[in-house]
N, C-alpha and C positions, 0 to 999 in steps of 0.2 A: 510263126514270121508275120503271117498276117494278122494274127488276131493282134499280136503286141502293138502292129500299126494304127489300126485302128481304134485300141484305147489309148492311143501314146496322141491320137489327134482329138480323141474328145476329149480326154481329157487338157489336150493345147488350148479348146476352145470353152474350157466350163467356166464359169462365170460364178465368184462367190456372191452368195446373199448372203449381205449383213444382218444379223440378227440384234434387238433387243428387248429390252426387260417390256411389258408389256403391263400396264397401268390400264387394269380395267374402268377406274375412277375416271379417265381421262384426262386428268391433271398433268402438272408435270414436275417432272420428277428431278428433285436435287442432289446430284451424285459430292459426295464427301470423300475423304479420304479411307475413312471407315467403311461406307458402303460401295465401293467401286468391289467387284469380283470379278471372274476371272471364268467367262463360258464356257464348258468342256463339250459344245458342238458346235459343229461348222458347215455350210451348206453353200451348195456349189450346183449349177444350174448350166446344163448341156443341153443339146438340143433336141433330145428326148427325154430325158428325166431329171430329177432331184436326186441330188447326194447327199444325204443325212450320216452327217459321222460324228458317234459320241467319241471324244476322247479318254473319256471315266467311264464308268458305271454308273448311271446315276439309276437304277432300277425302272420301275416297266414308267415307257412315254408314252405321252400321247400326242399323233400327231393328224395335222388335219389340213386341211387345202380349202380355202374359202375365195369364190368369187369374188368380183366387183360387183356382183347385186346382193353378197350376203351369204350366197347358197353356200353349204358343204359342197367339197364335190370329189371329197378324198377323205380318208378316217381312217387310223388304223392303232396299233396299239403294238409299240415294240417294247421286247424284255432286255435292255442294255447290258446285261449281265450275259447273255449270250446270244445276239446280236449287237454287236457294234457300230454296224455303216447296214443303210439302209437304203433301198433306190426307191423311187415315186415316179411312176410312169408317166410323164405330160405330153408324150407326142400326141394325144389324140385329145387333150383339151381345146376347149376354143382359142383363140387369139386374144391377149387381154391382159387385166392385170389382178393379180391372185396374193392371197396372204398365206404363208404358210405359217402355224401354232404348232406350239411345241410345249409341251406340260408334264410336268415331271414334280413329285411334290409339292412343296408350294413356289417355285418356279413356274414361271410361264413367260413364254419369249416369242415372237413374230420378227418375220423376214418376209418382207413383198418385192416379189419379181413380177415379171411382164412375160410375155409368151407372143 
């Protein structure tokens, strides 16, 4: 019962981390009706962790967290065929701005969050 209450409180305090396609050229991407796609990944942040959920298998995904200086502070490969949800412990990270980068196949996504 206590475990249920703890998980319920953590879920209630979770914040969604919006993801967008990463444009490595730095240019602006124009969206047309034919280029709009559904991203099968969602990310939420609670006090101590990022929860990365894959709505469908995308094969092996590379996850990395980069701090404001550009340093990679976390990196992991996830096989989404067997692991549809991954938890990244961020409780030990310094306060500040971070970017989560997710890459699979030819898709590259990023989402900014603050601790």
